[in-house]
C-alpha positions in Angstrom: 32.3 -95.9 -37.5 35.0 -97.5 -39.2 36.2 -101.1 -37.7 39.4 -100.7 -35.5 38.1 -97.4 -33.7 34.8 -99.8 -33.0 37.2 -102.6 -31.9 39.1 -100.1 -29.9 36.0 -98.9 -27.9 34.7 -102.3 -27.1 38.0 -103.2 -25.5 38.0 -100.3 -23.4 34.7 -100.8 -23.0 35.5 -104.5 -21.6 38.4 -103.0 -19.9 36.9 -100.7 -17.8 34.1 -103.0 -17.0 36.5 -105.5 -15.8 37.9 -102.5 -13.4 36.4 -102.7 -9.6 33.7 -100.2 -8.7 36.1 -97.8 -6.4 38.8 -97.8 -9.3 36.4 -96.4 -11.5 35.2 -93.8 -8.8 38.2 -92.8 -8.6 39.8 -93.3 -11.7 36.3 -91.0 -13.6 36.9 -88.2 -11.3 40.7 -87.9 -11.9 40.0 -87.8 -16.1 37.5 -84.8 -15.1 39.6 -82.8 -13.9 42.1 -83.1 -16.2 40.1 -82.6 -18.6 38.2 -78.9 -17.2 42.6 -78.2 -17.0 42.9 -78.6 -20.1 39.6 -76.8 -20.9 40.8 -74.3 -19.2 43.7 -73.6 -20.0 42.9 -73.5 -23.8 40.3 -70.9 -22.9 43.8 -68.8 -21.1 45.8 -69.0 -24.4 42.6 -68.3 -26.6 42.0 -65.1 -23.5 46.0 -64.5 -23.8 46.3 -65.2 -27.4 43.5 -62.5 -28.0 44.6 -59.7 -25.6 48.3 -60.2 -27.5 46.4 -59.1 -30.8 45.1 -56.2 -28.7 48.4 -55.1 -27.3 50.1 -55.3 -30.7 46.8 -53.6 -32.7 47.2 -50.6 -29.8 50.9 -50.5 -30.3 51.2 -50.3 -33.8 48.0 -47.1 -33.6 49.9 -45.6 -31.2 53.1 -45.7 -32.9 51.3 -44.6 -36.4 49.8 -42.0 -34.3 52.9 -40.8 -33.0 54.4 -40.7 -36.7 51.2 -39.2 -37.3 52.0 -35.9 -34.8 55.7 -35.7 -35.8 55.0 -35.3 -39.6 52.5 -32.4 -38.8 54.5 -30.9 -36.4 57.7 -31.4 -38.7 54.9 -29.3 -41.2 54.5 -26.8 -38.6 58.2 -25.9 -38.1 58.7 -25.3 -41.5 55.6 -23.4 -42.2 57.0 -19.8 -40.7 60.2 -19.9 -43.3 58.0 -21.0 -45.9 55.8 -18.1 -45.2 58.5 -15.7 -45.1 59.6 -17.1 -48.9 56.0 -16.4 -50.1 56.1 -12.4 -48.6 59.3 -12.2 -50.4 58.3 -13.8 -53.6 55.2 -11.9 -53.3 56.7 -9.0 -52.9 59.5 -8.5 -55.9 56.6 -10.1 -58.3 54.7 -6.5 -56.9 58.2 -4.7 -57.9 58.4 -6.2 -61.1 55.5 -6.0 -62.1 55.1 -2.3 -61.2 58.6 -1.4 -63.2 56.9 -3.3 -66.4 53.8 -0.7 -65.9 55.6 1.7 -66.0 58.7 1.0 -68.6 55.5 -0.3 -71.2 55.3 1.6 -73.5 52.1 -0.1 -75.5 49.1 1.4 -76.9 46.0 1.3 -75.6 42.8 0.6 -76.6 40.9 4.2 -75.8 43.0 7.4 -76.2 44.3 8.8 -73.6 46.3 11.7 -72.6 48.6 12.6 -69.6 51.0 15.5 -68.4 52.8 15.7 -65.6 55.5 17.4 -64.3 58.8 15.7 -64.6 61.0 14.5 -61.7 63.7 16.0 -64.0 62.5 20.0 -64.3 65.3 22.4 -63.4 64.1 24.6 -60.6 63.9 28.5 -61.5 65.7 28.0 -65.0 62.8 25.9 -67.1 60.0 23.9 -66.7 59.4 20.3 -67.8 56.9 18.1 -68.6 56.9 14.0 -69.0 53.4 13.5 -71.6 52.2 10.9 -72.7 48.8 10.7 -75.2 47.7 7.3 -76.9 45.2 7.4 -79.8 44.9 5.9 -83.7 48.1 5.9 -85.8 47.6 8.4 -89.0 50.5 9.0 -91.1 50.0 12.8 -90.3 49.5 12.5 -86.1 54.3 12.7 -86.5 54.3 16.2 -88.0 51.2 17.7 -86.9 52.9 16.8 -83.1 56.2 18.4 -84.4 54.5 21.7 -85.3 52.7 21.3 -81.9 55.5 21.3 -79.7 57.0 23.9 -82.2 53.9 25.8 -81.5 54.1 26.5 -77.8 58.2 26.0 -77.6 58.5 23.1 -76.3 61.6 21.4 -76.9 61.9 17.6 -76.9 64.4 16.0 -74.7 63.9 12.4 -74.9 60.8 10.6 -77.3 59.6 7.0 -77.4 56.7 5.8 -80.3 55.5 2.5 -79.8 52.3 0.9 -82.9 50.3 -2.1 -82.0 47.5 -2.9 -84.1 46.9 0.8 -85.4 47.5 2.3 -82.1 50.3 4.6 -81.2 51.8 5.5 -78.0 53.7 8.8 -77.7 55.7 9.2 -74.7 57.8 12.5 -74.1 60.3 14.7 -72.2 59.6 18.2 -73.2 60.6 21.3 -71.7 60.7 24.9 -72.4 63.5 26.8 -74.5 65.7 29.2 -73.0 65.6 32.1 -75.9 62.8 33.8 -75.6 61.7 36.9 -76.0 60.1 39.2 -72.5 56.9 39.5 -74.8 57.1 35.6 -75.3 58.4 34.8 -71.5 55.2 36.3 -70.0 53.0 34.6 -73.0 54.4 31.7 -71.3 54.3 32.3 -67.7 50.4 33.2 -68.6 50.3 30.1 -70.4 52.6 27.8 -68.2 49.4 26.7 -66.2 50.1 24.1 -62.7 49.9 20.8 -64.5 50.7 21.2 -68.0 47.3 22.3 -68.7 47.8 24.0 -71.7 50.2 20.7 -73.4 47.3 18.8 -72.0 44.9 21.3 -74.1 47.2 20.8 -77.4 47.5 17.0 -76.9 44.1 17.0 -77.0 43.1 18.9 -80.3 45.9 16.7 -81.1 44.3 13.7 -81.0 40.3 14.4 -81.5 41.7 16.1 -85.2 40.1 13.4 -87.5 42.4 11.4 -89.6 42.8 13.1 -93.4 41.2 10.8 -95.5 38.3 12.0 -92.9 38.9 15.6 -93.5 39.4 15.0 -97.1 36.0 13.8 -97.5 33.9 16.1 -95.3 36.1 19.0 -97.7 34.7 17.7 -100.9 31.3 17.8 -98.9 31.8 21.1 -97.9 32.1 22.0 -101.8 29.8 20.3 -103.0 27.2 22.1 -100.6 29.3 25.5 -102.2 28.3 25.0 -105.6 
């Protein structure tokens, strides 16, 4: 203990020892009461501080929860309009995809033949067909197609041709020729089956026809066998 503090303690002890006993009896209880009061006030201050902290934390929690609910509510309020826009966008994309699919003229990897009565058919005058076929491209395909259509007495109203990677797709709008004899008209009525089956069969034969190189090779083999 430092010398100064020890001296003060001794001095206080001497002063207290010189006081009467009745004075000491009344002095110590007063000091104890002050100490107890001070400790009680200190405890109350600590409790108040803790309570204040708890109140602040609770207030902050309520404020954060309120902001979170407001944010969720604003999202929910915007959701119906967003869903409506999404549905509208999906319909628009679907319509565009259908238009592109209908308009595309790219050849597929497999042989295809489709013959349909066209919406441009003139009732009571002549039959109009929309034909589309996809096959391997070859040098004699177009001349043979023209000969096939002539043999069927079909006139080309519109033609779209696309080639890609050795494949070709032809989309044709065809109509029966008006000028024909009575015998030819009877034959046409017999050939003009529902859905244009006669045209489908002719195009199928055209697609199945071998490549000119293969035909020449087969012809040489036949000539060799005959000799």
